[in-house]
Residue, then its C-alpha position, 0 to 999 in steps of 0.5 A: m480520666f475525665e468525662q466528655l460529651d460524645l458529639f456523635g452518640g449523645s453519650t459520654r466516654s471516659e477515653p479521649y478520641t484520637v484525631s484519626q478517630l474523630t475524622g473517621q467518625i465524621s467521614r462515616l457520618i457524611e458517607d452514611d447520609p444519602t442526601l450527601s451521596d448524590l447531589w448537584i451543587e452550583g458555584e463559581v470555579s476557582n483555582f482549577s488545576r489538572a495534575s499530571s495524573g489527570h485528576c482535576y482539583f478546584t474550588l466551588k464558592d459563592a458569596g458566603s462559603q467555598v468547598g474543595c472539589v476533586m474530579w478523578r481522571s476517569a470522570a474527567s476523561r468522560q467530560d465534554y466540558l471542563p471548567a476554567g477559573g470564574d466559570l459558573v457551573l453545576a457539579h454533581g457528585r458526593v461529599g466525602v472526607y479527605e482524612a489526611g487533611g481533615r477536611y470535607q470535599l466534593y468528589v465530582d463525577r459530572i460537571r456542566p455550565a450553570g444556566v443551561g438547565n434543562l437543555y443540557l440535561e436533555f442533551e445528556q439524556l438523549k446522548a445516553r439513550l442513543e449510545a445505549e442503542g449502539l448509534f455511537a458504537p465504534e464498530r459501525k464507524r467507516p473509514l474516509p475514502p483516501l482520494p475522494h472525487c466528489i465531496g458533499v458539504v452540508t452547511s449554510p451557503a452564507a456561513a464562514a464554515l463553507r468558505d473555510i472548507l473551500n479554501v482548505l480544499g482549494r489549497r490541498y486538493p483542487l482535483a475534488e468536486v465540491l457539491l453543496a447541499p444548502t441548509p440552515v444550521q441554527g434554529d427550530t427549522a434547521p434539523p429537518q432541513i439538515v436531514a433533507a440535505l443529507e438524504a439528497l447527497n446520499e441520493w445523488g450517488d456520486v458523492d464519496v464523503i460528506i462534511v457536516a459543518r458549522g462554526g462555533g457558538s453557544l449550546e443553544d446555537l449548536w442545538a440543531f446538531n443535538d437533534e435526534r433526527v440529525a443524529r439518526a440521519i448521519a448514522a443512517s447515511r450510506t456515505s461516510v460522514i465527517c462532522g466539523v461543528g463548532h470549536e475544538t471544545d464543542f461536542s454535539l450528538a452529530d459528532f458522536a454519530a458521525d464516522v469521524r469527528a473534526p474539531t473545526p470545519s477547516a480541520a474536517a476539510e483537512l481530514v477529508a482531502p489529501d495534501q497535493a504536495e504530499l501526493c506529488a512527493h509520493v508519486a515521485k517516490l513511487t515513480g523512482a521506485l518503479a523506474t528502479m524496479t523496471q531497470g532491474i527487471v530489464e537487466e535480469r531479463r536481458w541477462g536471461l535472454a543472453e543465456m537463452m541465446r547462448a544455449l540456442r546457439h549451442l543447440s541451433p541446427a545451423a551450428q550443427l550444420a556447420q559442424a557437419r559441413q566442417r566434418v564433411d570438408d575434413l572427410l573430403g580432405r582425408a579422402e582426397a589425401a587417401v586417393r592421392y596416396s593410393l594413386t601415387l602408390r599405383c603410379e609407382r607400381l605402374n612405373g615399376v611394371m612399365g620398367q619391367l615391361a620395357g625390359v622385355s618389350p619388342l619395342g626395346t628390341l626394335e630400338r636396337g635396330y631389329a624389325i618385325v615383318r608380317h604378311r600384309e594380308a594375314g598379319d602373321v609374323v614372318r619368323s622364317v624365310e621359308r614362310v616368304a615367297p617372292g612377290d609376297a606383300l609384307t609390312v615391316r615394323v621398325a622402332d619409329g614406324e612401319f613401311e611396306a615391302e615386297a619379297k624378291 
């Protein structure tokens, strides 16, 4: 056993430290120092990388030294700005020890470009205050209209952003009317004029959506869109607002206050206007579907109509009348046949009776040469010679007629 100087307590101990014990003791000393738990460090970024996990690793250095830095994914996702190699930045965080590697490093939770100073801090403070008020709350965001008829644009008439917007709208959706509310987009006089342009478009009444746009630039160039008045005017707009200010990596308070944020003015125009080619294809698809559906409905109705017509023919009075007419014809035919049959029977019976009658008829007797004699005036038949006196006028009936005679 031997004695050694205890660097951390000023006392000696007889047992040696392990490497892990030494590293842990240093880690506790650093973490217990309040100065090292909340500090800003300025330096140049080198070896910046972002792992697949989303965590960022880089080094901050100056002319005399360097320190390793870590920014966890949760902190990186909240950043509007992430540095690249060679950037001069201000990093905020705490100093800690990576015990497995035996080295101290800075755990960064915020980072911003160096040199911005109070301007960037002012942006962060104003953003936090407006966010706490609910000005950026997702539930107050409104959807963009799918087919806008009139698109309002708030930007400088001389800006390239306006030309980009008009080119995109002319190519994608030439049906829309574009209404420009001109305003400066940079400088101290820009914020109140941007607010006035927004209010003018809201008062116009026929504007379906508003694009607030400006090209890229430095934080100072874009500062008009970090003005509290502009952010509140965008949030208070009765018409949906899409903000396309700066480039993809630029974020302003106007972006957070708008209903939709676009990375560039051209992207804002693409988001606000549908593509006419896609609309035509969609209309053609709907037309085909409508024609198919209409044809199906017509066929179904035609089949139903045919069924109803068959049922109507079955129940029609004309059909019933035809049945009755045929029944009458059938009955008439049967009646005629019955009458003919009855008449035939009666004729045959009459012929039989006539035959019988002919057998006993006086006419038959007359045919055999006999005659019937009547008194002409009295008309009685002379049955005896005693009933005839000379000179009586008589009528003699023979088989083929009568003649007159006088008794002698």
